[in-house]
HTML snippet that shows the backbone in 3Dmol.js (N, CA, C, O; Angstrom):
<script src="https://3Dmol.org/build/3Dmol-min.js"></script>
<div id="view" style="width:600px;height:400px;position:relative"></div>
<script>
const pdb = `
ATOM      1  N   MET A   1      31.745 107.022  82.414  1.00  0.00           N
ATOM      2  CA  MET A   1      32.611 105.902  82.719  1.00  0.00           C
ATOM      3  C   MET A   1      33.698 105.743  81.654  1.00  0.00           C
ATOM      4  O   MET A   1      34.837 105.404  81.973  1.00  0.00           O
ATOM      5  N   LYS A   2      33.349 105.986  80.404  1.00  0.00           N
ATOM      6  CA  LYS A   2      34.306 105.860  79.312  1.00  0.00           C
ATOM      7  C   LYS A   2      35.426 106.900  79.460  1.00  0.00           C
ATOM      8  O   LYS A   2      36.594 106.609  79.202  1.00  0.00           O
ATOM      9  N   THR A   3      35.058 108.095  79.873  1.00  0.00           N
ATOM     10  CA  THR A   3      36.038 109.157  80.064  1.00  0.00           C
ATOM     11  C   THR A   3      37.012 108.797  81.189  1.00  0.00           C
ATOM     12  O   THR A   3      38.212 109.045  81.076  1.00  0.00           O
ATOM     13  N   PHE A   4      36.503 108.224  82.254  1.00  0.00           N
ATOM     14  CA  PHE A   4      37.336 107.842  83.392  1.00  0.00           C
ATOM     15  C   PHE A   4      38.333 106.750  83.005  1.00  0.00           C
ATOM     16  O   PHE A   4      39.501 106.820  83.390  1.00  0.00           O
ATOM     17  N   SER A   5      37.893 105.753  82.256  1.00  0.00           N
ATOM     18  CA  SER A   5      38.809 104.681  81.846  1.00  0.00           C
ATOM     19  C   SER A   5      39.863 105.206  80.871  1.00  0.00           C
ATOM     20  O   SER A   5      41.005 104.748  80.888  1.00  0.00           O
ATOM     21  N   ARG A   6      39.485 106.166  80.020  1.00  0.00           N
ATOM     22  CA  ARG A   6      40.444 106.764  79.105  1.00  0.00           C
ATOM     23  C   ARG A   6      41.483 107.575  79.894  1.00  0.00           C
ATOM     24  O   ARG A   6      42.661 107.608  79.537  1.00  0.00           O
ATOM     25  N   PHE A   7      41.031 108.222  80.962  1.00  0.00           N
ATOM     26  CA  PHE A   7      41.929 108.995  81.822  1.00  0.00           C
ATOM     27  C   PHE A   7      42.956 108.082  82.489  1.00  0.00           C
ATOM     28  O   PHE A   7      44.127 108.447  82.599  1.00  0.00           O
ATOM     29  N   LEU A   8      42.532 106.902  82.933  1.00  0.00           N
ATOM     30  CA  LEU A   8      43.446 105.970  83.589  1.00  0.00           C
ATOM     31  C   LEU A   8      44.476 105.399  82.614  1.00  0.00           C
ATOM     32  O   LEU A   8      45.593 105.084  83.024  1.00  0.00           O
ATOM     33  N   LYS A   9      44.132 105.261  81.352  1.00  0.00           N
ATOM     34  CA  LYS A   9      45.040 104.702  80.358  1.00  0.00           C
ATOM     35  C   LYS A   9      46.048 105.731  79.848  1.00  0.00           C
ATOM     36  O   LYS A   9      47.071 105.361  79.273  1.00  0.00           O
ATOM     37  N   ASN A  10      45.769 107.008  80.052  1.00  0.00           N
ATOM     38  CA  ASN A  10      46.651 108.064  79.565  1.00  0.00           C
ATOM     39  C   ASN A  10      47.897 108.124  80.443  1.00  0.00           C
ATOM     40  O   ASN A  10      47.802 108.387  81.642  1.00  0.00           O
ATOM     41  N   GLU A  11      49.066 107.879  79.847  1.00  0.00           N
ATOM     42  CA  GLU A  11      50.325 107.869  80.603  1.00  0.00           C
ATOM     43  C   GLU A  11      51.255 109.006  80.198  1.00  0.00           C
ATOM     44  O   GLU A  11      52.422 109.006  80.590  1.00  0.00           O
ATOM     45  N   SER A  12      50.779 109.958  79.437  1.00  0.00           N
ATOM     46  CA  SER A  12      51.653 111.041  78.978  1.00  0.00           C
ATOM     47  C   SER A  12      52.141 111.903  80.137  1.00  0.00           C
ATOM     48  O   SER A  12      53.274 112.383  80.103  1.00  0.00           O
ATOM     49  N   GLY A  13      51.333 112.108  81.143  1.00  0.00           N
ATOM     50  CA  GLY A  13      51.763 112.891  82.304  1.00  0.00           C
ATOM     51  C   GLY A  13      52.855 112.186  83.076  1.00  0.00           C
ATOM     52  O   GLY A  13      53.811 112.819  83.524  1.00  0.00           O
ATOM     53  N   ALA A  14      52.723 110.883  83.236  1.00  0.00           N
ATOM     54  CA  ALA A  14      53.736 110.108  83.952  1.00  0.00           C
ATOM     55  C   ALA A  14      55.059 110.138  83.193  1.00  0.00           C
ATOM     56  O   ALA A  14      56.125 110.230  83.801  1.00  0.00           O
ATOM     57  N   THR A  15      54.990 110.060  81.883  1.00  0.00           N
ATOM     58  CA  THR A  15      56.207 110.110  81.073  1.00  0.00           C
ATOM     59  C   THR A  15      56.892 111.464  81.216  1.00  0.00           C
ATOM     60  O   THR A  15      58.116 111.536  81.329  1.00  0.00           O
ATOM     61  N   ALA A  16      56.112 112.528  81.212  1.00  0.00           N
ATOM     62  CA  ALA A  16      56.688 113.862  81.366  1.00  0.00           C
ATOM     63  C   ALA A  16      57.363 114.011  82.729  1.00  0.00           C
ATOM     64  O   ALA A  16      58.430 114.616  82.832  1.00  0.00           O
ATOM     65  N   ILE A  17      56.753 113.470  83.756  1.00  0.00           N
ATOM     66  CA  ILE A  17      57.345 113.533  85.099  1.00  0.00           C
ATOM     67  C   ILE A  17      58.652 112.746  85.131  1.00  0.00           C
ATOM     68  O   ILE A  17      59.632 113.189  85.729  1.00  0.00           O
ATOM     69  N   GLU A  18      58.664 111.584  84.490  1.00  0.00           N
ATOM     70  CA  GLU A  18      59.889 110.788  84.455  1.00  0.00           C
ATOM     71  C   GLU A  18      61.014 111.538  83.745  1.00  0.00           C
ATOM     72  O   GLU A  18      62.149 111.552  84.223  1.00  0.00           O
ATOM     73  N   TYR A  19      60.710 112.152  82.623  1.00  0.00           N
ATOM     74  CA  TYR A  19      61.725 112.935  81.914  1.00  0.00           C
ATOM     75  C   TYR A  19      62.191 114.113  82.765  1.00  0.00           C
ATOM     76  O   TYR A  19      63.372 114.459  82.753  1.00  0.00           O
ATOM     77  N   GLY A  20      61.281 114.722  83.492  1.00  0.00           N
ATOM     78  CA  GLY A  20      61.658 115.826  84.374  1.00  0.00           C
ATOM     79  C   GLY A  20      62.588 115.366  85.480  1.00  0.00           C
ATOM     80  O   GLY A  20      63.550 116.060  85.812  1.00  0.00           O
ATOM     81  N   LEU A  21      62.313 114.203  86.055  1.00  0.00           N
ATOM     82  CA  LEU A  21      63.183 113.671  87.106  1.00  0.00           C
ATOM     83  C   LEU A  21      64.568 113.315  86.560  1.00  0.00           C
ATOM     84  O   LEU A  21      65.581 113.559  87.215  1.00  0.00           O
ATOM     85  N   ILE A  22      64.603 112.746  85.375  1.00  0.00           N
ATOM     86  CA  ILE A  22      65.896 112.418  84.760  1.00  0.00           C
ATOM     87  C   ILE A  22      66.699 113.692  84.506  1.00  0.00           C
ATOM     88  O   ILE A  22      67.896 113.736  84.789  1.00  0.00           O
ATOM     89  N   ALA A  23      66.051 114.721  83.978  1.00  0.00           N
ATOM     90  CA  ALA A  23      66.730 115.994  83.723  1.00  0.00           C
ATOM     91  C   ALA A  23      67.242 116.608  85.032  1.00  0.00           C
ATOM     92  O   ALA A  23      68.339 117.165  85.070  1.00  0.00           O
ATOM     93  N   ALA A  24      66.453 116.507  86.093  1.00  0.00           N
ATOM     94  CA  ALA A  24      66.872 117.055  87.387  1.00  0.00           C
ATOM     95  C   ALA A  24      68.091 116.303  87.925  1.00  0.00           C
ATOM     96  O   ALA A  24      69.015 116.925  88.449  1.00  0.00           O
ATOM     97  N   LEU A  25      68.103 114.982  87.802  1.00  0.00           N
ATOM     98  CA  LEU A  25      69.241 114.203  88.282  1.00  0.00           C
ATOM     99  C   LEU A  25      70.507 114.514  87.481  1.00  0.00           C
ATOM    100  O   LEU A  25      71.595 114.606  88.048  1.00  0.00           O
ATOM    101  N   ILE A  26      70.366 114.671  86.189  1.00  0.00           N
ATOM    102  CA  ILE A  26      71.517 115.030  85.359  1.00  0.00           C
ATOM    103  C   ILE A  26      72.043 116.405  85.752  1.00  0.00           C
ATOM    104  O   ILE A  26      73.254 116.615  85.814  1.00  0.00           O
ATOM    105  N   SER A  27      71.136 117.339  86.017  1.00  0.00           N
ATOM    106  CA  SER A  27      71.545 118.687  86.423  1.00  0.00           C
ATOM    107  C   SER A  27      72.308 118.663  87.744  1.00  0.00           C
ATOM    108  O   SER A  27      73.330 119.333  87.889  1.00  0.00           O
ATOM    109  N   VAL A  28      71.812 117.898  88.696  1.00  0.00           N
ATOM    110  CA  VAL A  28      72.481 117.797  89.997  1.00  0.00           C
ATOM    111  C   VAL A  28      73.877 117.192  89.826  1.00  0.00           C
ATOM    112  O   VAL A  28      74.833 117.650  90.452  1.00  0.00           O
ATOM    113  N   ALA A  29      73.992 116.168  88.983  1.00  0.00           N
ATOM    114  CA  ALA A  29      75.296 115.549  88.751  1.00  0.00           C
ATOM    115  C   ALA A  29      76.265 116.528  88.089  1.00  0.00           C
ATOM    116  O   ALA A  29      77.442 116.570  88.447  1.00  0.00           O
ATOM    117  N   LEU A  30      75.783 117.307  87.135  1.00  0.00           N
ATOM    118  CA  LEU A  30      76.642 118.290  86.469  1.00  0.00           C
ATOM    119  C   LEU A  30      77.110 119.373  87.432  1.00  0.00           C
ATOM    120  O   LEU A  30      78.277 119.763  87.408  1.00  0.00           O
ATOM    121  N   VAL A  31      76.217 119.855  88.270  1.00  0.00           N
ATOM    122  CA  VAL A  31      76.582 120.896  89.232  1.00  0.00           C
ATOM    123  C   VAL A  31      77.599 120.350  90.238  1.00  0.00           C
ATOM    124  O   VAL A  31      78.571 121.028  90.572  1.00  0.00           O
ATOM    125  N   ALA A  32      77.376 119.138  90.712  1.00  0.00           N
ATOM    126  CA  ALA A  32      78.305 118.540  91.669  1.00  0.00           C
ATOM    127  C   ALA A  32      79.680 118.340  91.027  1.00  0.00           C
ATOM    128  O   ALA A  32      80.704 118.617  91.650  1.00  0.00           O
ATOM    129  N   GLY A  33      79.699 117.866  89.800  1.00  0.00           N
ATOM    130  CA  GLY A  33      80.970 117.660  89.109  1.00  0.00           C
ATOM    131  C   GLY A  33      81.699 118.962  88.848  1.00  0.00           C
ATOM    132  O   GLY A  33      82.916 119.043  89.020  1.00  0.00           O
ATOM    133  N   ALA A  34      80.964 119.979  88.433  1.00  0.00           N
ATOM    134  CA  ALA A  34      81.582 121.280  88.151  1.00  0.00           C
ATOM    135  C   ALA A  34      82.124 121.908  89.431  1.00  0.00           C
ATOM    136  O   ALA A  34      83.189 122.524  89.416  1.00  0.00           O
ATOM    137  N   THR A  35      81.411 121.758  90.515  1.00  0.00           N
ATOM    138  CA  THR A  35      81.869 122.302  91.798  1.00  0.00           C
ATOM    139  C   THR A  35      83.152 121.615  92.244  1.00  0.00           C
ATOM    140  O   THR A  35      84.104 122.267  92.673  1.00  0.00           O
ATOM    141  N   SER A  36      83.163 120.305  92.139  1.00  0.00           N
ATOM    142  CA  SER A  36      84.350 119.543  92.538  1.00  0.00           C
ATOM    143  C   SER A  36      85.545 119.887  91.653  1.00  0.00           C
ATOM    144  O   SER A  36      86.653 120.096  92.148  1.00  0.00           O
ATOM    145  N   LEU A  37      85.319 119.943  90.365  1.00  0.00           N
ATOM    146  CA  LEU A  37      86.392 120.270  89.422  1.00  0.00           C
ATOM    147  C   LEU A  37      86.885 121.698  89.633  1.00  0.00           C
ATOM    148  O   LEU A  37      88.086 121.959  89.569  1.00  0.00           O
ATOM    149  N   GLY A  38      85.958 122.622  89.883  1.00  0.00           N
ATOM    150  CA  GLY A  38      86.338 124.014  90.119  1.00  0.00           C
ATOM    151  C   GLY A  38      87.206 124.161  91.345  1.00  0.00           C
ATOM    152  O   GLY A  38      88.173 124.922  91.334  1.00  0.00           O
ATOM    153  N   THR A  39      86.876 123.443  92.401  1.00  0.00           N
ATOM    154  CA  THR A  39      87.677 123.487  93.624  1.00  0.00           C
ATOM    155  C   THR A  39      89.069 122.927  93.369  1.00  0.00           C
ATOM    156  O   THR A  39      90.065 123.481  93.833  1.00  0.00           O
ATOM    157  N   SER A  40      89.130 121.838  92.637  1.00  0.00           N
ATOM    158  CA  SER A  40      90.414 121.214  92.331  1.00  0.00           C
ATOM    159  C   SER A  40      91.286 122.135  91.470  1.00  0.00           C
ATOM    160  O   SER A  40      92.484 122.267  91.722  1.00  0.00           O
ATOM    161  N   ILE A  41      90.705 122.755  90.482  1.00  0.00           N
ATOM    162  CA  ILE A  41      91.461 123.667  89.620  1.00  0.00           C
ATOM    163  C   ILE A  41      91.915 124.891  90.404  1.00  0.00           C
ATOM    164  O   ILE A  41      93.033 125.370  90.216  1.00  0.00           O
ATOM    165  N   GLY A  42      91.056 125.399  91.280  1.00  0.00           N
ATOM    166  CA  GLY A  42      91.428 126.544  92.113  1.00  0.00           C
ATOM    167  C   GLY A  42      92.610 126.227  93.010  1.00  0.00           C
ATOM    168  O   GLY A  42      93.514 127.047  93.168  1.00  0.00           O
ATOM    169  N   THR A  43      92.605 125.045  93.594  1.00  0.00           N
ATOM    170  CA  THR A  43      93.722 124.628  94.444  1.00  0.00           C
ATOM    171  C   THR A  43      95.009 124.523  93.637  1.00  0.00           C
ATOM    172  O   THR A  43      96.074 124.932  94.099  1.00  0.00           O
ATOM    173  N   THR A  44      94.908 123.974  92.430  1.00  0.00           N
ATOM    174  CA  THR A  44      96.091 123.849  91.573  1.00  0.00           C
ATOM    175  C   THR A  44      96.664 125.214  91.224  1.00  0.00           C
ATOM    176  O   THR A  44      97.877 125.408  91.300  1.00  0.00           O
ATOM    177  N   PHE A  45      95.820 126.158  90.846  1.00  0.00           N
ATOM    178  CA  PHE A  45      96.305 127.498  90.510  1.00  0.00           C
ATOM    179  C   PHE A  45      96.909 128.192  91.726  1.00  0.00           C
ATOM    180  O   PHE A  45      97.903 128.905  91.593  1.00  0.00           O
ATOM    181  N   ASN A  46      96.332 127.998  92.902  1.00  0.00           N
ATOM    182  CA  ASN A  46      96.908 128.584  94.118  1.00  0.00           C
ATOM    183  C   ASN A  46      98.294 128.009  94.389  1.00  0.00           C
ATOM    184  O   ASN A  46      99.211 128.736  94.774  1.00  0.00           O
ATOM    185  N   ASN A  47      98.444 126.697  94.187  1.00  0.00           N
ATOM    186  CA  ASN A  47      99.759 126.074  94.392  1.00  0.00           C
ATOM    187  C   ASN A  47     100.783 126.596  93.391  1.00  0.00           C
ATOM    188  O   ASN A  47     101.928 126.863  93.758  1.00  0.00           O
ATOM    189  N   VAL A  48     100.388 126.741  92.150  1.00  0.00           N
ATOM    190  CA  VAL A  48     101.292 127.271  91.129  1.00  0.00           C
ATOM    191  C   VAL A  48     101.685 128.709  91.469  1.00  0.00           C
ATOM    192  O   VAL A  48     102.853 129.082  91.356  1.00  0.00           O
ATOM    193  N   GLY A  49     100.714 129.506  91.882  1.00  0.00           N
ATOM    194  CA  GLY A  49     101.000 130.891  92.266  1.00  0.00           C
ATOM    195  C   GLY A  49     101.961 130.974  93.440  1.00  0.00           C
ATOM    196  O   GLY A  49     102.847 131.829  93.458  1.00  0.00           O
ATOM    197  N   THR A  50     101.794 130.094  94.420  1.00  0.00           N
ATOM    198  CA  THR A  50     102.691 130.065  95.580  1.00  0.00           C
ATOM    199  C   THR A  50     104.108 129.708  95.159  1.00  0.00           C
ATOM    200  O   THR A  50     105.073 130.324  95.611  1.00  0.00           O
ATOM    201  N   GLN A  51     104.226 128.709  94.291  1.00  0.00           N
ATOM    202  CA  GLN A  51     105.560 128.315  93.825  1.00  0.00           C
ATOM    203  C   GLN A  51     106.205 129.439  93.006  1.00  0.00           C
ATOM    204  O   GLN A  51     107.414 129.652  93.098  1.00  0.00           O
ATOM    205  N   MET A  52     105.429 130.141  92.226  1.00  0.00           N
ATOM    206  CA  MET A  52     105.985 131.259  91.443  1.00  0.00           C
ATOM    207  C   MET A  52     106.430 132.381  92.356  1.00  0.00           C
ATOM    208  O   MET A  52     107.473 132.992  92.121  1.00  0.00           O
ATOM    209  N   ASP A  53     105.651 132.667  93.401  1.00  0.00           N
ATOM    210  CA  ASP A  53     106.060 133.694  94.369  1.00  0.00           C
ATOM    211  C   ASP A  53     107.369 133.317  95.046  1.00  0.00           C
ATOM    212  O   ASP A  53     108.231 134.173  95.250  1.00  0.00           O
ATOM    213  N   LYS A  54     107.526 132.053  95.396  1.00  0.00           N
ATOM    214  CA  LYS A  54     108.769 131.595  96.006  1.00  0.00           C
ATOM    215  C   LYS A  54     109.945 131.770  95.048  1.00  0.00           C
ATOM    216  O   LYS A  54     111.035 132.172  95.455  1.00  0.00           O
ATOM    217  N   GLY A  55     109.715 131.465  93.776  1.00  0.00           N
ATOM    218  CA  GLY A  55     110.768 131.619  92.770  1.00  0.00           C
ATOM    219  C   GLY A  55     111.165 133.069  92.571  1.00  0.00           C
ATOM    220  O   GLY A  55     112.349 133.366  92.414  1.00  0.00           O
ATOM    221  N   VAL A  56     110.207 133.973  92.574  1.00  0.00           N
ATOM    222  CA  VAL A  56     110.494 135.399  92.408  1.00  0.00           C
ATOM    223  C   VAL A  56     111.246 135.911  93.621  1.00  0.00           C
ATOM    224  O   VAL A  56     112.177 136.703  93.481  1.00  0.00           O
ATOM    225  N   THR A  57     110.858 135.471  94.812  1.00  0.00           N
ATOM    226  CA  THR A  57     111.514 135.921  96.033  1.00  0.00           C
ATOM    227  C   THR A  57     112.965 135.453  96.082  1.00  0.00           C
ATOM    228  O   THR A  57     113.838 136.207  96.512  1.00  0.00           O
ATOM    229  N   LYS A  58     113.238 134.228  95.652  1.00  0.00           N
ATOM    230  CA  LYS A  58     114.604 133.692  95.669  1.00  0.00           C
ATOM    231  C   LYS A  58     115.497 134.415  94.673  1.00  0.00           C
ATOM    232  O   LYS A  58     116.688 134.593  94.931  1.00  0.00           O
ATOM    233  N   SER A  59     114.945 134.836  93.539  1.00  0.00           N
ATOM    234  CA  SER A  59     115.758 135.455  92.500  1.00  0.00           C
ATOM    235  C   SER A  59     116.101 136.911  92.812  1.00  0.00           C
ATOM    236  O   SER A  59     116.959 137.489  92.146  1.00  0.00           O
ATOM    237  N   GLN A  60     115.462 137.503  93.790  1.00  0.00           N
ATOM    238  CA  GLN A  60     115.736 138.926  94.108  1.00  0.00           C
ATOM    239  C   GLN A  60     116.841 139.083  95.060  1.00  0.00           C
ATOM    240  O   GLN A  60     117.189 140.207  95.423  1.00  0.00           O
TER     241      GLN A  60
END
`;
const viewer = $3Dmol.createViewer("view");
viewer.addModel(pdb, "pdb");
viewer.setStyle({}, {cartoon: {color: "spectrum"}});
viewer.zoomTo();
viewer.render();
</script>
């Protein structure tokens, strides 16, 4: 009985799970942010490249 009550009072496993969930949520947020930023930067570079192509074509 003493072992069982000691088992119920032990919260180290719950704490580890909480830290794991926090780390997972942070990871998901970082991946989502990086994906969004990467798409935005890619679009910007494509627009710059298009404008440069237009400039080269006009100068020839």
